[in-house]
C-alpha positions, -999 to 999 in steps of 0.1 A, spaced: -669 -199 477 -699 -169 487 -694 -141 464 -666 -114 478 -678 -83 494 -691 -51 474 -660 -33 466 -656 -2 503 -668 33 488 -639 60 475 -611 73 501 -639 88 520 -619 94 549 -587 108 531 -617 133 508 -623 145 546 -583 146 556 -574 162 527 -593 183 511 -600 216 522 -635 220 505 -645 198 529 -643 213 559 -654 247 556 -637 276 578 -640 310 587 -603 316 589 -568 310 565 -548 282 583 -516 265 580 -513 244 549 -497 210 546 -474 202 514 -478 167 502 -480 159 471 -517 140 461 -523 107 450 -540 101 421 -569 70 430 -577 47 396 -604 51 380 -608 9 366 -609 -22 391 -585 -29 418 -555 -53 418 -562 -76 445 -524 -84 461 -512 -108 491 -520 -72 511 -549 -66 505 -574 -52 480 -564 -18 460 -549 6 485 -545 7 522 -563 44 515 -595 20 502 -591 11 533 -595 36 561 -628 44 579 -641 80 579 -621 100 606 -638 129 630 -619 160 637 -630 187 654 -629 216 622 -630 245 656 -600 238 669 -578 229 641 -590 265 628 -579 272 659 -543 258 667 -537 265 627 -543 293 622 -519 310 589 -507 340 610 -480 349 588 -494 378 573 -511 395 597 -474 400 619 -461 424 589 -492 450 593 -488 444 631 -450 455 634 -462 484 610 -490 494 636 -458 493 656 -438 513 635 -455 537 636 -459 537 675 -431 548 671 -424 570 646 -435 586 611 -409 570 585 -415 590 554 -384 585 537 -369 556 514 -360 527 527 -326 537 511 -322 567 519 -335 565 551 -304 538 560 -284 570 548 -289 592 569 -290 569 598 -255 563 594 -243 595 584 -256 605 617 -236 584 638 -202 599 632 -220 637 639 -226 645 677 -264 654 686 -293 672 670 -293 704 689 -254 709 689 -251 706 643 -286 729 638 -264 756 673 -234 742 649 -247 762 621 -259 792 633 -230 800 650 -199 786 625 -185 764 655 -155 745 639 -149 733 673 -183 710 667 -187 701 634 -151 695 610 -146 703 573 -162 660 565 -189 668 589 -196 698 574 -193 672 538 -215 649 553 -240 672 559 -241 692 528 -252 651 511 -280 646 535 -291 684 531 -335 680 522 -352 689 491 -378 706 486 -407 674 483 -394 653 511 -397 689 534 -433 687 522 -440 652 525 -425 651 563 -446 682 570 -477 662 562 -473 635 576 -463 653 607 -501 671 607 -509 641 596 -503 625 630 -497 651 656 -492 627 682 -466 601 665 -430 612 667 -410 613 637 -385 590 624 -343 598 633 -340 607 598 -371 624 594 -371 645 622 -331 655 610 -344 664 581 -369 686 600 -346 705 617 -320 715 587 -347 726 568 -355 753 601 -321 767 591 -321 796 570 -299 796 544 -291 762 552 -265 751 522 -258 787 521 -242 783 560 -227 749 550 -208 758 518 -195 796 536 -180 776 567 -165 746 539 -146 774 519 -138 783 549 -125 762 565 -110 747 532 -91 781 521 -58 777 538 -52 743 529 -62 745 494 -40 779 494 -11 755 507 -15 733 475 -8 760 456 19 784 467 45 754 481 46 741 443 50 776 429 77 785 453 93 750 449 94 754 414 108 787 414 139 775 438 147 745 418 150 768 389 180 784 409 194 753 420 195 740 385 213 776 373 242 777 395 251 747 401 289 745 385 284 705 385 247 708 361 271 728 341 303 701 344 279 678 329 266 692 297 297 706 290 314 669 295 282 650 273 289 679 249 320 672 244 314 634 244 286 643 216 306 667 197 333 638 190 315 607 181 289 624 155 319 646 144 305 682 147 300 710 165 273 718 182 269 743 207 241 720 224 218 701 229 183 698 243 183 684 277 156 662 268 185 642 260 195 634 292 172 607 296 184 588 269 221 592 286 219 559 306 206 533 271 235 542 257 266 520 259 302 508 249 307 484 224 338 467 245 332 468 286 287 476 278 293 506 296 267 536 297 273 575 284 265 584 321 294 560 331 323 573 311 309 608 318 310 606 356 340 591 351 355 625 333 340 648 355 357 631 384 388 630 366 387 664 356 365 681 382 373 662 416 350 694 432 323 686 422 290 673 438 263 646 428 239 671 421 205 651 436 214 663 462 215 698 458 184 704 434 156 689 465 131 712 445 131 707 411 127 670 429 95 678 452 82 698 418 89 664 390 56 647 421 34 682 411 5 684 388 11 718 374 -17 708 353 -41 707 383 -24 735 404 -39 753 376 -70 746 374 -69 741 410 -64 782 415 -92 787 385 -117 768 414 -103 789 442 -113 823 428 -147 806 416 -152 795 451 -144 826 470 -168 843 443 -196 823 455 -193 826 491 -201 864 490 -226 856 469 -234 824 499 -232 855 521 -259 880 512 -278 856 518 -270 851 554 -269 885 558 -309 885 554 -318 859 582 -290 866 604 -296 884 634 -257 887 650 -237 918 637 -207 901 647 -207 867 629 -214 886 594 -190 914 598 -162 882 610 -171 867 576 -168 894 553 -131 906 565 -124 866 560 -139 873 527 -121 904 521 -90 885 524 -91 857 507 -101 879 479 -69 902 478 -49 865 483 -61 855 452 -50 880 435 -18 882 448 -17 842 445 -24 844 402 -4 874 403 29 850 413 16 819 396 18 840 358 49 854 365 65 815 376 52 803 345 69 834 324 98 829 342 93 791 339 90 796 299 128 820 299 143 792 321 133 771 289 149 794 265 188 799 289 189 764 284 183 763 252 147 751 246 136 773 209 106 798 215 87 774 197 91 743 217 95 760 254 60 770 251 43 731 254 70 718 275 54 710 304 64 717 344 58 683 352 75 668 324 114 690 328 115 689 361 115 654 360 140 647 334 154 670 352 156 655 379 155 609 371 193 623 354 207 634 389 194 604 405 204 579 379 240 608 383 241 601 412 242 566 414 264 560 386 289 590 412 289 565 440 299 536 417 330 547 400 347 569 434 340 529 456 360 519 421 387 548 426 389 542 461 392 501 453 424 505 423 439 531 445 442 503 479 448 474 456 483 494 446 489 500 476 492 469 486 513 458 453 537 488 466 546 464 502 542 430 479 571 405 491 580 426 524 578 421 555 565 446 577 592 459 588 606 474 559 578 497 550 568 529 556 546 527 583 563 506 608 596 527 597 577 561 614 568 541 647 604 525 648 612 557 651 588 577 665 595 548 695 626 554 696 627 586 703 604 584 729 626 561 748 648 571 774 684 585 752 715 566 756 740 578 785 774 558 797 766 548 822 734 526 807 760 518 781 782 503 809 750 488 829 742 470 800 779 454 791 778 444 827 749 426 823 763 415 789 791 402 801 772 386 832 750 365 810 783 355 791 795 335 818 766 313 830 760 305 800 798 295 794 792 278 826 800 236 823 773 216 841 774 177 844 759 156 823 729 142 837 690 134 821 669 167 815 640 171 820 620 186 781 613 221 804 646 231 804 649 224 766 642 256 747 664 282 762 683 300 748 681 310 709 714 308 691 721 304 654 715 271 641 750 253 635 752 258 673 721 253 682 721 213 691 754 223 713 740 245 737 712 226 742 734 202 755 753 228 779 719 239 790 712 207 801 710 207 846 684 194 872 682 228 885 655 249 883 671 276 905 699 287 876 670 285 846 646 310 863 679 335 865 686 327 829 655 333 825 652 367 842 682 378 829 667 375 794 639 389 804 656 422 817 685 419 791 653 420 763 633 451 783 654 470 788 676 475 758 661 469 726 672 487 703 707 470 705 694 440 693 697 439 654 665 437 637 674 406 612 650 388 584 626 365 600 637 330 583 622 303 576 617 270 598 640 238 589 623 206 587 635 184 617 626 151 598 667 142 588 676 151 622 692 135 651 663 131 677 678 150 707 675 121 727 698 95 705 728 128 709 724 132 744 735 95 743 764 98 723 780 127 737 800 156 725 827 158 702 858 175 708 852 198 684 818 211 701 835 212 734 860 232 726 839 256 701 814 261 736 846 265 750 834 244 781 871 225 790 885 259 800 855 279 814 856 273 854 835 257 873 803 270 889 787 262 919 746 272 920 
């Protein structure tokens, strides 16, 4: 066989296609991030598909490098440069991005830039509120930022500044900016700070008076002292009020009720005109929610801010051209200074009065100075709240016991035997028409007529079931009466019913109020139909007087 052809040269095509060094480039192109194959340097192995790899058999391909270079030119790093150029055309950016973003976010809650400047110069609280002033104070430009912005503006006079840079440049043009803002903030915040100090002091003063004058609180202390002296077998004159926290925790060994529960029972029994205490010491409850140490610190801060405001006013006065505004702020600071002095005096006197109040309650002088106002008020308020809850439970139990005793008095009696029913019956009798001779005669005639009708003999015929329920007599002669009333005529029944209704409605007091008897069982009695079939005995007929009564034709 002929010798095999020599192997083809190395894969120039792949090198031309894959290697960038084969094509001299002037521009940077897009890269293809593939994994290059490494050709083995040894002899190629043959297989049924061919000798070596497919890459070895590829022909060299010529490509238009200039067109590819133009089409696949890399533009990724050139775009930010153009954006930066566009940004410079939009505005000069000098500040740090984080600082710039914070200012831009803050500007969303503030009015326009020219309104901000006029409001700061005129202290216009209608244009900017307290929160707006605090926001501007956090964005006041530093000297370094001011210098950078001015230099950037001089370097690019034709390019406008960015939003944040323009805002800081406008603020820097206001003389005494920080002094103006801090004085303005103090003016807007003064009334709130003064109120937060004065109201708790007034509540503490009022609360001490409420506790000192509360009679129920004194009854509670006296009852607790008596119980404690008995349990301790002592004769103490009093106890520190800090023990009031533990009164609800001590329980008896039988019923497991708290000491406060038994104290409340004694107070309710011995002093029925007492109250729940808690509703009468509302000022103490409000004082228990105030931190008086922080209140003292707030008073010091208020005085410090007032002194600093005088210094701010001096700085503003150097550049202020409006005397009206200067005089207005001066009057405000004078009034604030006087009120702060008075507030300090009130604070000192009320705290001293509180220490005296602790001595009045029996606290030793060495511990009275250490006891905090908030702690004391909390003890009294929580004890009063627990007493109110326990008192409501005691009163509810007392009311239930009274109702139970009242029910036991009438147990086993008819309602007609109770005192309430007798009173109601007496009032009804007194309100009814008084008996007269004519009224009695009329009632007697009605009774005679009814007696004649009931004694009239009737033919013993079959009766309908509707005629069996007329008349109410004693159990012994009920059967005979029902047999006597058996009549097919409905008119007689109607007349009897009318007369019964009249006699009941006209003479209610003549009927004896006999106690209701239990309804007897009819299980052992003969049926009414069999009784009628067997007829009446002569004794029953004679007892009813049927043989002697004349007939009444209807």
